[in-house]
N, CA, C and O atoms as a Tinker XYZ file with bonds, in Angstrom:
   336  protein
     1  N    160.484000  132.801000   90.929000    73     2
     2  CA   161.089000  132.289000   90.173000    64     1     3
     3  C    162.563000  132.742000   90.978000    63     2     4     5
     4  O    162.542000  133.890000   91.423000    81     3
     5  N    163.719000  132.028000   91.185000    73     3     6
     6  CA   164.586000  132.710000   91.735000    64     5     7
     7  C    165.716000  132.648000   90.974000    63     6     8     9
     8  O    166.613000  133.479000   91.118000    81     7
     9  N    165.785000  131.665000   90.096000    73     7    10
    10  CA   166.911000  131.273000   89.097000    64     9    11
    11  C    166.287000  131.481000   87.773000    63    10    12    13
    12  O    165.126000  131.088000   87.653000    81    11
    13  N    166.849000  132.018000   86.790000    73    11    14
    14  CA   166.774000  131.597000   85.312000    64    13    15
    15  C    167.709000  130.434000   84.657000    63    14    16    17
    16  O    168.840000  130.915000   84.719000    81    15
    17  N    167.800000  129.175000   84.074000    73    15    18
    18  CA   168.762000  128.861000   83.932000    64    17    19
    19  C    168.957000  129.031000   82.408000    63    18    20    21
    20  O    168.058000  128.696000   81.636000    81    19
    21  N    170.098000  129.538000   81.981000    73    19    22
    22  CA   170.723000  130.303000   80.456000    64    21    23
    23  C    170.878000  128.557000   80.078000    63    22    24    25
    24  O    171.934000  128.371000   80.681000    81    23
    25  N    170.681000  127.790000   79.749000    73    23    26
    26  CA   171.132000  126.544000   79.310000    64    25    27
    27  C    169.285000  125.736000   78.989000    63    26    28    29
    28  O    169.123000  124.790000   78.218000    81    27
    29  N    168.457000  126.217000   79.563000    73    27    30
    30  CA   167.627000  125.299000   79.115000    64    29    31
    31  C    167.628000  125.671000   77.176000    63    30    32    33
    32  O    168.257000  126.490000   76.505000    81    31
    33  N    166.399000  124.401000   76.749000    73    31    34
    34  CA   166.520000  124.082000   75.328000    64    33    35
    35  C    165.483000  125.707000   74.424000    63    34    36    37
    36  O    164.586000  126.371000   74.943000    81    35
    37  N    165.936000  125.827000   73.360000    73    35    38
    38  CA   165.598000  126.593000   72.463000    64    37    39
    39  C    164.144000  125.972000   72.201000    63    38    40    41
    40  O    164.167000  124.742000   72.161000    81    39
    41  N    162.753000  126.616000   71.993000    73    39    42
    42  CA   162.347000  126.190000   71.412000    64    41    43
    43  C    161.512000  127.066000   70.026000    63    42    44    45
    44  O    161.259000  128.267000   70.124000    81    43
    45  N    161.263000  126.503000   69.157000    73    43    46
    46  CA   160.767000  127.059000   67.972000    64    45    47
    47  C    159.055000  127.276000   67.928000    63    46    48    49
    48  O    158.421000  126.224000   68.010000    81    47
    49  N    158.298000  128.472000   67.814000    73    47    50
    50  CA   157.059000  128.727000   67.654000    64    49    51
    51  C    156.457000  129.294000   66.432000    63    50    52    53
    52  O    157.069000  130.300000   66.072000    81    51
    53  N    155.694000  129.056000   65.853000    73    51    54
    54  CA   155.185000  129.547000   63.995000    64    53    55
    55  C    154.933000  130.703000   64.658000    63    54    56    57
    56  O    155.732000  131.423000   64.058000    81    55
    57  N    154.356000  131.492000   65.542000    73    55    58
    58  CA   153.656000  132.573000   65.888000    64    57    59
    59  C    154.620000  133.868000   65.294000    63    58    60    61
    60  O    154.447000  134.882000   64.619000    81    59
    61  N    156.036000  132.983000   66.168000    73    59    62
    62  CA   157.139000  134.033000   66.230000    64    61    63
    63  C    157.566000  134.277000   64.875000    63    62    64    65
    64  O    157.717000  133.210000   64.279000    81    63
    65  N    157.815000  135.289000   64.173000    73    63    66
    66  CA   158.176000  135.085000   62.334000    64    65    67
    67  C    159.430000  136.124000   62.769000    63    66    68    69
    68  O    160.104000  136.000000   61.746000    81    67
    69  N    159.992000  136.822000   63.391000    73    67    70
    70  CA   161.159000  137.649000   63.090000    64    69    71
    71  C    162.392000  136.368000   63.959000    63    70    72    73
    72  O    162.329000  135.592000   64.913000    81    71
    73  N    163.124000  136.660000   63.227000    73    71    74
    74  CA   164.443000  135.602000   63.907000    64    73    75
    75  C    165.417000  136.041000   65.055000    63    74    76    77
    76  O    166.400000  135.430000   65.473000    81    75
    77  N    164.900000  137.264000   65.472000    73    75    78
    78  CA   165.322000  137.984000   65.996000    64    77    79
    79  C    165.123000  138.081000   67.675000    63    78    80    81
    80  O    165.716000  138.672000   68.577000    81    79
    81  N    164.016000  137.219000   67.596000    73    79    82
    82  CA   163.112000  136.525000   68.866000    64    81    83
    83  C    163.568000  135.436000   69.071000    63    82    84    85
    84  O    163.442000  134.559000   68.216000    81    83
    85  N    164.280000  135.179000   70.365000    73    83    86
    86  CA   164.693000  133.955000   70.698000    64    85    87
    87  C    163.582000  133.158000   72.245000    63    86    88    89
    88  O    163.512000  133.794000   73.297000    81    87
    89  N    163.019000  132.108000   72.127000    73    87    90
    90  CA   162.412000  131.357000   73.327000    64    89    91
    91  C    163.237000  130.133000   73.350000    63    90    92    93
    92  O    163.601000  129.333000   72.488000    81    91
    93  N    163.474000  130.293000   75.069000    73    91    94
    94  CA   164.417000  128.926000   75.681000    64    93    95
    95  C    162.967000  128.692000   76.732000    63    94    96    97
    96  O    162.393000  129.687000   77.175000    81    95
    97  N    162.371000  127.002000   77.122000    73    95    98
    98  CA   161.588000  127.094000   77.469000    64    97    99
    99  C    162.374000  125.444000   78.424000    63    98   100   101
   100  O    163.402000  124.777000   78.304000    81    99
   101  N    161.370000  125.424000   79.159000    73    99   102
   102  CA   161.647000  123.795000   80.302000    64   101   103
   103  C    160.191000  123.417000   80.691000    63   102   104   105
   104  O    159.359000  124.155000   80.163000    81   103
   105  N    159.766000  122.594000   81.364000    73   103   106
   106  CA   158.397000  122.682000   81.888000    64   105   107
   107  C    157.604000  122.819000   83.596000    63   106   108   109
   108  O    156.884000  122.257000   84.421000    81   107
   109  N    158.709000  124.477000   83.174000    73   107   110
   110  CA   158.551000  125.044000   84.382000    64   109   111
   111  C    158.531000  126.290000   84.228000    63   110   112   113
   112  O    158.121000  126.937000   85.192000    81   111
   113  N    158.995000  127.105000   82.885000    73   111   114
   114  CA   158.907000  128.386000   82.409000    64   113   115
   115  C    159.392000  128.503000   80.931000    63   114   116   117
   116  O    160.014000  127.509000   80.554000    81   115
   117  N    159.255000  129.419000   80.085000    73   115   118
   118  CA   159.625000  130.505000   78.750000    64   117   119
   119  C    159.854000  131.170000   78.979000    63   118   120   121
   120  O    159.123000  131.853000   79.696000    81   119
   121  N    161.176000  131.628000   78.558000    73   119   122
   122  CA   161.883000  133.059000   78.508000    64   121   123
   123  C    162.210000  133.178000   77.378000    63   122   124   125
   124  O    162.848000  132.407000   76.661000    81   123
   125  N    161.592000  134.589000   77.086000    73   123   126
   126  CA   161.713000  135.388000   75.126000    64   125   127
   127  C    162.275000  136.511000   75.663000    63   126   128   129
   128  O    162.008000  137.336000   76.536000    81   127
   129  N    163.189000  136.270000   74.823000    73   127   130
   130  CA   164.439000  137.258000   74.471000    64   129   131
   131  C    164.336000  138.090000   73.115000    63   130   132   133
   132  O    164.129000  137.540000   72.034000    81   131
   133  N    164.509000  139.546000   73.277000    73   131   134
   134  CA   165.037000  140.297000   72.235000    64   133   135
   135  C    165.922000  140.759000   72.226000    63   134   136   137
   136  O    166.439000  141.227000   73.241000    81   135
   137  N    166.571000  140.812000   70.756000    73   135   138
   138  CA   168.378000  141.535000   70.859000    64   137   139
   139  C    167.667000  143.204000   71.169000    63   138   140   141
   140  O    166.561000  143.635000   70.840000    81   139
   141  N    168.671000  143.810000   71.841000    73   139   142
   142  CA   168.261000  144.868000   72.278000    64   141   143
   143  C    167.887000  146.053000   71.431000    63   142   144   145
   144  O    167.079000  146.905000   71.800000    81   143
   145  N    168.608000  146.067000   70.108000    73   143   146
   146  CA   169.006000  147.074000   69.377000    64   145   147
   147  C    166.940000  146.643000   68.325000    63   146   148   149
   148  O    166.731000  146.929000   67.146000    81   147
   149  N    166.391000  146.290000   68.821000    73   147   150
   150  CA   165.266000  146.051000   68.213000    64   149   151
   151  C    164.028000  147.131000   68.709000    63   150   152   153
   152  O    163.081000  147.692000   68.158000    81   151
   153  N    164.600000  147.079000   70.050000    73   151   154
   154  CA   163.386000  147.720000   70.504000    64   153   155
   155  C    163.585000  149.483000   70.961000    63   154   156   157
   156  O    162.677000  150.080000   71.539000    81   155
   157  N    164.749000  150.071000   70.637000    73   155   158
   158  CA   165.157000  151.286000   70.722000    64   157   159
   159  C    166.142000  151.763000   70.037000    63   158   160   161
   160  O    167.200000  151.156000   70.204000    81   159
   161  N    166.166000  152.662000   69.303000    73   159   162
   162  CA   167.259000  153.216000   68.508000    64   161   163
   163  C    168.326000  154.263000   69.369000    63   162   164   165
   164  O    168.044000  155.049000   70.274000    81   163
   165  N    169.554000  153.990000   68.784000    73   163   166
   166  CA   170.293000  154.715000   69.905000    64   165   167
   167  C    169.653000  156.290000   70.157000    63   166   168   169
   168  O    169.219000  157.005000   69.254000    81   167
   169  N    169.703000  156.625000   71.518000    73   167   170
   170  CA   169.449000  158.149000   71.539000    64   169   171
   171  C    167.924000  158.255000   71.855000    63   170   172   173
   172  O    167.602000  159.412000   72.124000    81   171
   173  N    167.134000  157.559000   71.885000    73   171   174
   174  CA   165.652000  157.566000   71.533000    64   173   175
   175  C    165.579000  157.249000   72.931000    63   174   176   177
   176  O    166.565000  156.929000   73.595000    81   175
   177  N    164.117000  157.359000   73.488000    73   175   178
   178  CA   163.402000  156.936000   74.747000    64   177   179
   179  C    162.234000  156.420000   74.418000    63   178   180   181
   180  O    161.458000  156.131000   75.329000    81   179
   181  N    161.797000  156.155000   72.803000    73   179   182
   182  CA   160.243000  155.195000   72.668000    64   181   183
   183  C    160.674000  154.187000   71.783000    63   182   184   185
   184  O    161.796000  154.034000   71.301000    81   183
   185  N    159.593000  153.480000   71.614000    73   183   186
   186  CA   160.071000  151.925000   71.086000    64   185   187
   187  C    159.737000  151.787000   69.226000    63   186   188   189
   188  O    158.635000  151.980000   68.711000    81   187
   189  N    160.468000  151.570000   68.804000    73   187   190
   190  CA   160.215000  151.608000   67.362000    64   189   191
   191  C    159.152000  150.632000   66.617000    63   190   192   193
   192  O    158.288000  149.909000   67.112000    81   191
   193  N    159.419000  150.800000   65.591000    73   191   194
   194  CA   157.739000  150.150000   64.907000    64   193   195
   195  C    158.438000  148.916000   65.159000    63   194   196   197
   196  O    157.910000  148.457000   66.172000    81   195
   197  N    159.519000  147.994000   64.698000    73   195   198
   198  CA   160.115000  147.072000   64.312000    64   197   199
   199  C    159.938000  146.183000   65.946000    63   198   200   201
   200  O    159.632000  145.005000   66.130000    81   199
   201  N    160.252000  147.232000   66.931000    73   199   202
   202  CA   160.011000  146.975000   68.214000    64   201   203
   203  C    158.270000  146.615000   68.805000    63   202   204   205
   204  O    157.602000  145.724000   69.330000    81   203
   205  N    158.202000  147.568000   68.443000    73   203   206
   206  CA   156.710000  147.098000   69.202000    64   205   207
   207  C    156.037000  146.199000   68.376000    63   206   208   209
   208  O    154.918000  145.762000   68.645000    81   207
   209  N    156.760000  145.867000   67.250000    73   207   210
   210  CA   156.149000  144.304000   66.138000    64   209   211
   211  C    155.937000  143.341000   66.710000    63   210   212   213
   212  O    154.878000  142.722000   66.812000    81   211
   213  N    157.631000  142.985000   67.431000    73   211   214
   214  CA   158.315000  142.160000   68.100000    64   213   215
   215  C    157.776000  141.983000   69.474000    63   214   216   217
   216  O    157.386000  140.891000   69.887000    81   215
   217  N    157.762000  143.042000   70.152000    73   215   218
   218  CA   156.528000  143.249000   71.330000    64   217   219
   219  C    155.217000  142.371000   71.635000    63   218   220   221
   220  O    154.939000  141.634000   72.581000    81   219
   221  N    154.246000  142.874000   70.014000    73   219   222
   222  CA   152.931000  142.382000   69.893000    64   221   223
   223  C    153.318000  140.500000   69.904000    63   222   224   225
   224  O    152.762000  139.788000   70.741000    81   223
   225  N    154.473000  139.803000   68.707000    73   223   226
   226  CA   154.421000  138.496000   68.826000    64   225   227
   227  C    154.786000  138.015000   69.791000    63   226   228   229
   228  O    154.485000  136.840000   70.001000    81   227
   229  N    155.396000  138.583000   70.526000    73   227   230
   230  CA   155.590000  138.153000   71.837000    64   229   231
   231  C    154.727000  138.004000   73.028000    63   230   232   233
   232  O    154.780000  137.131000   73.894000    81   231
   233  N    153.822000  139.137000   72.908000    73   231   234
   234  CA   152.454000  139.105000   73.668000    64   233   235
   235  C    151.811000  137.983000   73.166000    63   234   236   237
   236  O    151.407000  137.156000   73.984000    81   235
   237  N    151.563000  137.714000   71.485000    73   235   238
   238  CA   150.127000  137.020000   71.235000    64   237   239
   239  C    150.831000  135.524000   71.202000    63   238   240   241
   240  O    150.128000  134.576000   70.853000    81   239
   241  N    152.181000  135.310000   71.554000    73   239   242
   242  CA   152.588000  133.924000   71.699000    64   241   243
   243  C    152.671000  133.147000   73.052000    63   242   244   245
   244  O    152.523000  131.935000   73.210000    81   243
   245  N    153.069000  134.551000   74.448000    73   243   246
   246  CA   152.717000  133.746000   75.798000    64   245   247
   247  C    150.869000  133.935000   75.913000    63   246   248   249
   248  O    150.213000  133.196000   76.648000    81   247
   249  N    150.448000  134.660000   75.354000    73   247   250
   250  CA   148.726000  134.476000   75.245000    64   249   251
   251  C    148.474000  133.013000   74.927000    63   250   252   253
   252  O    147.727000  132.292000   75.589000    81   251
   253  N    149.150000  132.644000   73.878000    73   251   254
   254  CA   148.708000  131.147000   73.421000    64   253   255
   255  C    149.593000  129.924000   73.815000    63   254   256   257
   256  O    149.346000  128.767000   73.475000    81   255
   257  N    150.210000  130.155000   74.255000    73   255   258
   258  CA   150.720000  129.193000   75.236000    64   257   259
   259  C    151.038000  128.874000   76.658000    63   258   260   261
   260  O    151.260000  127.744000   77.092000    81   259
   261  N    151.037000  130.307000   77.535000    73   259   262
   262  CA   151.016000  130.348000   78.681000    64   261   263
   263  C    149.594000  130.890000   79.275000    63   262   264   265
   264  O    149.450000  130.878000   80.498000    81   263
   265  N    148.614000  131.331000   78.493000    73   263   266
   266  CA   147.817000  131.842000   78.997000    64   265   267
   267  C    147.371000  131.311000   80.753000    63   266   268   269
   268  O    147.435000  130.145000   81.145000    81   267
   269  N    146.961000  132.427000   81.538000    73   267   270
   270  CA   146.447000  132.529000   82.937000    64   269   271
   271  C    147.814000  131.903000   83.717000    63   270   272   273
   272  O    147.644000  131.408000   84.831000    81   271
   273  N    149.174000  131.928000   83.124000    73   271   274
   274  CA   150.500000  132.246000   83.530000    64   273   275
   275  C    150.862000  133.298000   84.236000    63   274   276   277
   276  O    150.075000  134.216000   84.007000    81   275
   277  N    151.817000  133.647000   85.110000    73   275   278
   278  CA   152.689000  134.955000   85.290000    64   277   279
   279  C    153.481000  135.160000   84.531000    63   278   280   281
   280  O    154.106000  134.245000   83.995000    81   279
   281  N    153.676000  136.386000   84.275000    73   279   282
   282  CA   154.754000  136.989000   83.506000    64   281   283
   283  C    155.613000  137.760000   84.204000    63   282   284   285
   284  O    155.023000  138.546000   84.945000    81   283
   285  N    157.091000  137.840000   84.249000    73   283   286
   286  CA   157.921000  138.335000   84.660000    64   285   287
   287  C    158.560000  139.302000   83.741000    63   286   288   289
   288  O    158.380000  138.966000   82.571000    81   287
   289  N    159.257000  140.409000   83.879000    73   287   290
   290  CA   159.813000  140.987000   82.739000    64   289   291
   291  C    161.302000  141.729000   83.423000    63   290   292   293
   292  O    161.494000  142.074000   84.589000    81   291
   293  N    161.935000  141.791000   82.619000    73   291   294
   294  CA   163.427000  141.843000   82.901000    64   293   295
   295  C    163.921000  142.389000   81.616000    63   294   296   297
   296  O    163.704000  141.934000   80.493000    81   295
   297  N    164.871000  143.811000   82.061000    73   295   298
   298  CA   165.098000  144.690000   80.913000    64   297   299
   299  C    166.773000  145.213000   81.619000    63   298   300   301
   300  O    167.271000  145.120000   82.741000    81   299
   301  N    167.157000  145.669000   80.548000    73   299   302
   302  CA   168.747000  146.424000   80.789000    64   301   303
   303  C    168.512000  147.302000   80.148000    63   302   304   305
   304  O    167.691000  147.251000   79.232000    81   303
   305  N    169.185000  148.353000   80.473000    73   303   306
   306  CA   170.009000  149.706000   79.769000    64   305   307
   307  C    171.071000  149.432000   79.195000    63   306   308   309
   308  O    171.761000  148.431000   79.386000    81   307
   309  N    171.249000  150.226000   78.524000    73   307   310
   310  CA   172.790000  150.655000   77.398000    64   309   311
   311  C    173.926000  151.274000   78.266000    63   310   312   313
   312  O    173.731000  151.880000   79.319000    81   311
   313  N    174.736000  151.119000   77.879000    73   311   314
   314  CA   175.854000  152.537000   78.155000    64   313   315
   315  C    175.602000  153.111000   77.726000    63   314   316   317
   316  O    175.617000  154.077000   78.490000    81   315
   317  N    175.009000  153.656000   76.117000    73   315   318
   318  CA   175.940000  154.787000   75.483000    64   317   319
   319  C    175.291000  156.005000   75.489000    63   318   320   321
   320  O    174.095000  156.028000   75.779000    81   319
   321  N    175.938000  157.120000   75.193000    73   319   322
   322  CA   174.768000  158.936000   75.099000    64   321   323
   323  C    175.738000  158.960000   76.609000    63   322   324   325
   324  O    176.570000  158.200000   77.107000    81   323
   325  N    175.040000  160.428000   77.041000    73   323   326
   326  CA   175.722000  161.051000   77.954000    64   325   327
   327  C    174.797000  160.772000   79.064000    63   326   328   329
   328  O    173.740000  160.147000   78.973000    81   327
   329  N    175.417000  161.418000   80.361000    73   327   330
   330  CA   175.353000  161.463000   81.886000    64   329   331
   331  C    174.286000  162.390000   81.236000    63   330   332   333
   332  O    174.237000  162.757000   80.062000    81   331
   333  N    173.351000  162.718000   82.370000    73   331   334
   334  CA   172.365000  164.025000   82.659000    64   333   335
   335  C    172.449000  164.196000   84.009000    63   334   336
   336  O    171.821000  165.102000   84.557000    81   335
């Protein structure tokens, strides 16, 4: 997949309980998005408890709805902290 369309429709999946998880989907793919603050606390290098729970919800949902499909993970870092 070369490009992701940012304008695809938002989906509502009942297995995703946390409102900070958003899913957009079309006939070709689905994009699960997490707000950046839910995975890592500032200055920490490990996933926080709520972040782990949300990743688990994403995994369960993707397995339920797209079993056998490919998964591509995109991630970004933030600009807080000091350079080493």
